Every structure is written in structure tokens, then in C-alpha cells.
C-alpha positions as CSV (number, residue, x, y, z in Angstrom):
1,M,20.9,116.2,-31.3
2,D,20.6,113.7,-34.0
3,T,16.9,112.9,-34.3
4,Y,17.2,110.7,-37.3
5,A,16.2,107.1,-36.8
6,E,16.0,104.3,-39.4
7,P,12.4,103.3,-40.2
8,A,11.1,100.4,-38.1
9,A,11.2,97.0,-39.8
10,P,7.8,96.0,-41.1
11,E,5.8,93.9,-38.7
12,R,6.1,90.2,-39.4
13,P,2.8,88.8,-40.7
14,R,1.0,86.8,-38.0
15,H,1.0,83.6,-40.1
16,D,4.8,83.7,-40.3
17,A,5.1,84.5,-36.6
18,I,2.9,81.6,-35.5
19,A,4.7,79.2,-37.9
20,S,8.0,80.0,-36.1
21,G,9.7,77.7,-33.7
22,P,11.1,74.2,-33.7
23,P,9.5,71.5,-35.9
24,I,7.8,69.8,-33.0
25,R,6.0,73.0,-32.0
26,I,4.7,73.4,-35.5
27,L,3.6,69.8,-35.7
28,F,1.8,69.9,-32.3
29,R,0.1,73.1,-33.3
30,D,-1.2,71.6,-36.6
31,V,-2.4,68.5,-34.8
32,V,-4.3,70.4,-32.1
33,A,-5.7,72.8,-34.7
34,K,-7.2,70.0,-36.7
35,R,-8.4,67.8,-33.8
36,L,-9.6,70.6,-31.6
37,P,-11.0,73.1,-34.0
38,G,-13.4,74.6,-31.5
39,G,-12.5,75.8,-28.0
40,R,-8.9,75.1,-27.1
41,P,-7.8,75.0,-23.4
42,P,-5.7,77.9,-22.2
43,R,-2.6,75.6,-22.0
44,A,-2.7,75.5,-25.8
45,A,-1.5,79.1,-25.9
46,M,2.1,77.9,-26.0
47,L,1.4,76.4,-29.4
48,F,-0.4,79.3,-30.9
49,D,1.2,82.4,-29.4
50,A,2.7,84.7,-32.1
51,E,6.1,84.6,-30.5
52,A,8.4,81.6,-30.2
53,D,11.3,81.3,-27.8
54,P,14.4,81.6,-30.1
55,S,16.3,79.1,-27.8
56,W,13.7,76.3,-28.4
57,D,14.7,73.2,-30.1
58,D,12.5,70.1,-30.1
59,R,13.7,68.8,-26.8
60,S,13.6,72.1,-24.9
61,F,10.2,73.0,-26.3
62,F,8.7,69.7,-25.2
63,A,10.1,70.2,-21.7
64,D,8.6,73.6,-21.5
65,F,5.3,72.3,-22.9
66,S,5.2,69.5,-20.3
67,H,5.8,72.0,-17.5
68,E,3.0,74.1,-18.9
69,I,0.6,71.2,-18.6
70,L,1.9,69.7,-15.3
71,H,4.0,72.4,-13.6
72,Q,6.7,70.9,-11.5
73,D,4.7,67.7,-11.1
74,T,1.8,69.5,-9.4
75,C,-1.8,70.1,-10.4
76,Q,-3.3,73.6,-10.8
77,P,-7.0,74.5,-11.2
78,D,-6.7,74.4,-15.0
79,T,-4.4,71.3,-15.3
80,A,-7.4,69.0,-16.0
81,E,-8.4,71.2,-19.0
82,G,-4.9,71.0,-20.5
83,L,-4.7,67.2,-20.3
84,V,-6.9,66.8,-23.4
85,L,-3.9,68.3,-25.4
86,L,-1.8,65.3,-24.3
87,A,-4.4,62.8,-25.3
88,V,-4.9,64.5,-28.7
89,L,-1.2,64.4,-29.4
90,A,-0.8,60.8,-28.1
91,G,-3.5,59.6,-30.4
92,D,-2.2,61.1,-33.6
93,D,0.2,59.1,-35.8
94,R,1.8,62.2,-37.2
95,V,3.4,62.8,-33.8
96,P,6.7,60.9,-33.4
97,A,6.5,57.8,-31.2
98,R,8.9,59.2,-28.6
99,H,6.6,62.2,-28.1
100,R,3.5,60.0,-28.0
101,F,5.2,57.9,-25.3
102,Q,6.0,61.1,-23.4
103,C,2.4,62.4,-23.7
104,V,1.0,59.1,-22.2
105,Q,3.7,59.1,-19.6
106,L,2.7,62.7,-18.6
107,L,-1.0,61.6,-18.4
108,L,0.0,58.8,-16.0
109,K,1.9,61.3,-13.9
110,A,-1.0,63.7,-13.8
111,A,-3.4,61.0,-12.8
112,T,-1.2,59.8,-9.9
113,V,0.1,63.0,-8.4
114,A,-1.8,62.6,-5.2
115,E,-0.7,59.1,-4.5
116,R,2.9,59.6,-5.6
117,H,3.3,62.7,-3.4
118,L,1.7,60.9,-0.5
119,A,4.1,58.0,-0.7
120,D,7.0,60.4,-1.1
121,S,6.2,62.5,1.9
122,W,4.6,60.0,4.3
123,P,3.7,60.5,7.1
124,A,3.8,64.2,6.4
125,T,1.2,65.9,4.2
126,P,2.5,66.6,0.7
127,R,3.8,70.2,0.6
128,H,2.0,71.2,-2.6
129,A,-1.2,69.1,-2.2
130,A,-4.2,70.4,-4.1
131,P,-6.9,67.8,-3.6
132,D,-9.5,69.4,-5.8
133,S,-7.2,70.0,-8.8
134,E,-5.6,66.5,-8.4
135,S,-9.0,64.9,-8.3
136,R,-10.1,66.7,-11.5
137,A,-6.9,65.8,-13.2
138,R,-7.3,62.1,-12.3
139,D,-10.9,62.1,-13.5
140,A,-9.9,63.8,-16.8
141,V,-7.2,61.2,-17.5
142,G,-9.7,58.4,-16.6
143,A,-12.1,59.7,-19.2
144,L,-9.4,59.9,-21.8
145,T,-7.9,56.5,-21.2
146,P,-10.4,54.2,-23.0
147,D,-9.8,55.9,-26.3
148,L,-6.0,55.7,-25.9
149,L,-6.2,52.0,-24.9
150,S,-8.3,51.3,-28.0
151,R,-5.2,52.2,-30.1
152,W,-3.1,49.4,-28.6
153,S,-3.0,47.2,-31.7
154,A,-1.9,50.1,-33.9
155,E,0.7,51.4,-31.4
156,C,4.5,50.9,-31.4
157,P,6.1,48.9,-28.5
158,A,7.2,52.0,-26.6
159,V,3.8,53.6,-26.4
160,R,2.2,50.2,-25.5
161,L,4.4,50.2,-22.4
162,A,3.1,53.5,-21.4
163,L,-0.5,52.5,-22.1
164,A,0.0,49.4,-19.9
165,G,0.7,51.8,-17.0
166,L,-2.5,53.7,-17.7
167,A,-4.4,50.4,-17.8
168,V,-3.5,49.5,-14.2
169,V,-4.0,53.0,-12.9
170,F,-7.6,52.8,-14.2
171,P,-8.4,49.1,-14.0
172,T,-11.5,47.6,-15.5
173,D,-12.7,44.0,-15.8
174,R,-12.1,44.2,-19.5
175,T,-8.7,45.7,-19.7
176,L,-6.9,43.9,-16.9
177,P,-7.2,40.3,-18.3
178,A,-6.1,41.6,-21.7
179,L,-2.7,42.8,-20.3
180,T,-1.3,39.3,-19.9
181,P,-1.5,38.3,-23.6
182,R,-0.7,41.9,-24.7
183,L,2.5,42.0,-22.7
184,G,3.6,38.5,-23.5
185,T,6.0,39.6,-26.2
186,F,7.7,41.9,-23.7
187,T,8.1,39.3,-21.0
188,H,9.6,36.8,-23.5
189,Q,12.1,39.3,-24.9
190,H,13.0,41.2,-21.8
191,P,14.1,39.2,-18.7
192,R,13.9,40.1,-15.1
193,G,16.6,42.6,-14.0
194,T,16.1,44.8,-17.1
195,D,14.1,48.0,-17.0
196,I,11.5,46.8,-19.4
197,G,11.4,43.3,-18.1
198,D,10.8,44.4,-14.5
199,Y,8.3,47.1,-15.5
200,V,6.0,44.7,-17.5
201,R,6.1,42.1,-14.7
202,F,5.3,44.8,-12.1
203,V,2.4,45.9,-14.3
204,L,1.1,42.3,-14.4
205,V,1.4,42.1,-10.6
206,L,-0.7,45.3,-10.3
207,A,-3.2,43.9,-12.7
208,A,-3.7,40.9,-10.5
209,R,-4.9,43.2,-7.7
210,D,-3.4,41.1,-4.9
211,E,-2.3,43.6,-2.3
212,A,0.2,41.3,-0.6
213,R,1.9,40.5,-3.9
214,I,1.9,44.2,-4.8
215,L,3.5,45.1,-1.5
216,T,6.1,42.4,-1.9
217,A,7.0,43.4,-5.5
218,T,7.1,47.0,-4.6
219,E,9.6,46.5,-1.7
220,Q,11.7,44.1,-3.7
221,L,12.0,46.4,-6.7
222,T,12.6,49.6,-4.7
223,D,15.2,47.9,-2.5
224,A,17.0,46.8,-5.7
225,H,16.8,49.6,-8.1
226,W,14.5,52.5,-7.3
227,T,13.9,55.3,-4.8
228,G,12.1,53.8,-1.8
229,T,9.1,55.0,0.1
230,A,8.1,54.7,3.8
231,R,6.7,51.2,4.6
232,G,3.8,52.8,6.5
233,A,2.5,54.6,3.4
234,P,-0.6,53.0,1.6
235,T,0.4,50.2,-0.7
236,R,-1.3,51.7,-3.7
237,A,0.5,55.0,-3.2
238,R,3.9,53.2,-3.0
239,A,3.1,51.1,-6.0
240,L,2.2,54.1,-8.2
241,H,5.2,56.0,-7.0
242,L,7.3,53.0,-8.2
243,L,5.4,52.6,-11.4
244,A,6.0,56.2,-12.5
245,Q,9.7,55.9,-11.7
246,M,10.0,52.7,-13.7
247,L,8.3,54.3,-16.7
248,T,10.6,57.3,-16.5
249,G,13.5,54.8,-16.6
250,I,12.1,53.2,-19.7
251,G,11.8,56.6,-21.4
252,T,15.4,57.4,-20.7
253,G,16.4,54.0,-22.1
254,L,14.6,54.6,-25.3
255,D,17.5,56.9,-26.4
256,R,19.7,53.8,-26.5
257,P,20.0,52.0,-29.8
258,H,17.8,48.8,-30.1
259,A,16.1,49.5,-26.7
260,L,13.0,48.0,-28.1
261,R,13.2,45.5,-31.0
């Protein structure tokens, strides 16, 4: 029997192993390492593990990273701890605008899981409801939102749209009145019937906190463009279900040239 075997290849240095992967993984890792030098949440392991999936490119890595934070649009016991990673990335100018937008969008989705699933399944109980985890995730996003909103003047238009969604999910007497002037450019440039135009006008309806107007706008928009929800479901749940859909539509449209001028 031939017992000869070639010597094993030398183990790759840990630094080189960690540095592997698509550019967005390396960038995310560097941002998190600098801004969270102490204890990192368990969900950061995907950035710092020695091995990188050889099939990852920037898009597929971000999709996997998103699922690591909010797995299949459901909250787990440690989801709240992982949301700080999204806020750190959304608040760093080294991260490309598209990914900052997606991080804020994911924060909004995490904060509204309970309402959106309720609207989607009404009158049944959501199949994967986890009230404690959902409540912790919502509280975590609420605590992170003021710092993100403070970046408004420095942010690009796409991220401002996502931040506007967070502002109405966590309304305050200070932020709601500010939305009308802050969104004025969008309403002037994007008419009704466009994804951005309808979204910003719906945000302003939500900011007015008039339940009758919110219900009317929700029904009009879902009848025209979006996946509807049962009329018996709570108005806020239906509105947040619609808001998340509309923001997803805007994110898809950002791939089109000149989507935001």
C-alpha cells in the first residue's frame, strides 16, 4: 500500500483568513471593529469568523448578513443585541449609501415585526410570534433611532427616505413636525403615483397621527399598488405593513439610473 502523502499545506495565517471575503464584508468588519472595540454581539461572528464563504459576493454576503440579524423576518432572543450592528453601519460614511439604506430599512422591519405579522395574518395569531423577542427588538431600535435621525442633514436622499420611516415608527413631538419641511424636496420632485412620491406622502399622513386619514390612505394605496391586509386588523398594524412594503419598493427602485436626483 502506498503510504506516501504530500505534506499538508501550511495553515493560512489568521489575519489573512479573517481578511478574506468580498469587499463589503471586509469593510463592515473594519467599521464594527473600530466603533465597537469592546464586546461585540454574537451576530458579529459572521464578520470576524476565520472562514469566508467562497461563493459570497457583496450582494449575497449582505443577504446572508441580513438573515443573520433578522432571520426570515422573525425575532429571536438575541435579535435585539444584533441590531446595534446595523445602527453602527448605518451611521458610518465609509459604508456605501445603498448599504446604509438597507441597514436602516432592516431596523425598521425589526421594529415592526409584531404589527406587520399581525396585519398579515389577521384574525389568526401570527405563526412565528415571539412577543418578548419582538418587544426587545422594538425597544432596541427605538433607543438607536435618535442618533440615526441626528444624521439627517449629512445623509443622502435614499437614506433620508428610510430615516423618515423610522421617524414615524417612533414618533416624538420634536421629530414629527420636522418631517414636513424635511420631505418637501421629495414631494416637489416626485408626484403621486410614483413609489417615492406615494411613500413620502404616506409618511406625512402617518406623522399627522389622524387615524381616519391613515386608514383611508392605507386602503387607497393597498388597493392601488400593494399587498392588502384584512380591514378588521388594527389600523397601525396595517399602516406599518404598508410602510415596510413601500420602503422595499423604493429600495428595489434605487437600482434604476437616476432614481433619486
